C-alpha positions in Angstrom: 23.7 169.5 64.2 21.5 168.5 61.3 19.7 165.1 61.2 21.7 163.6 58.2 25.1 164.5 59.8 23.9 163.1 63.1 22.9 159.8 61.5 26.3 159.7 59.7 28.1 160.2 63.0 26.1 157.4 64.7 26.7 155.0 61.7 30.5 155.8 61.9 30.5 155.2 65.6 28.8 151.8 65.2 30.9 150.7 62.2 34.4 151.7 63.4 34.7 149.0 66.2 33.5 146.3 63.8 36.0 147.4 61.1 38.9 147.4 63.6 37.9 144.0 65.1 37.8 142.5 61.7 41.3 143.5 60.9 42.7 141.9 64.0 41.2 138.5 63.4 41.2 138.1 59.6 44.6 136.7 59.2 44.3 133.5 57.1 48.0 132.9 56.5 49.7 130.5 58.9 52.3 132.1 61.2 55.8 131.2 60.3 58.1 130.4 63.1 61.8 131.3 62.7 63.9 128.3 61.9 67.6 128.1 62.6 69.5 127.0 59.5 72.3 124.6 60.0 75.9 126.0 59.9 77.1 123.4 57.4 77.5 125.9 54.6 79.5 128.3 56.8 81.9 125.5 57.6 82.4 124.8 53.9 83.0 128.5 53.0 85.9 129.0 55.4 88.5 131.5 54.2 91.5 130.1 52.3 94.8 131.1 53.8 97.3 132.4 51.2 100.8 131.0 51.3 103.4 133.1 53.0 105.8 135.2 50.9 109.2 136.0 52.0 112.3 137.5 50.4 114.2 135.1 48.2 111.3 132.8 47.5 111.3 131.0 44.2 108.5 132.6 42.1 107.6 129.3 40.4 107.1 127.5 43.7 105.2 130.5 45.0 103.0 130.5 41.9 102.4 126.7 42.3 101.3 127.2 46.0 99.1 130.1 45.2 97.5 128.3 42.3 96.8 125.3 44.6 95.2 127.6 47.1 93.1 129.1 44.4 91.9 125.7 43.4 91.0 125.0 47.0 89.1 128.3 47.2 87.2 127.6 44.0 86.3 124.1 45.3 85.0 125.6 48.5 82.9 128.2 46.6 81.4 125.4 44.4 80.7 123.2 47.5 79.2 126.2 49.4 77.0 127.1 46.4 75.7 123.5 46.3 75.1 123.5 50.0 73.1 126.6 49.9 71.0 125.2 47.1 70.3 122.0 49.1 69.3 124.1 52.1 67.0 126.3 50.0 65.4 123.1 48.6 64.9 121.5 52.0 63.6 124.7 53.8 61.8 126.6 51.2 60.8 124.1 48.5 63.0 125.7 45.8 61.9 129.3 46.3 
């Protein structure tokens, strides 16, 4: 083995442990612990049950019940969206 290649091998053998040790200890970011989010939004976003339909139902009454359930569903979606936005603000600072 020639002298320059022998010196390169020695240098590599000496530098490799220091490079690997530096990678293991150079984390400057704080570790983030997992946080359990409250289940408030899931309770707000519960499914809306559609009114039952049976033979002989009055279509106007059925439409009125379905429209009322649609308003309930839209209100739940709006409230759920606001809840998620509040949780995002409180946990992540608006990210």
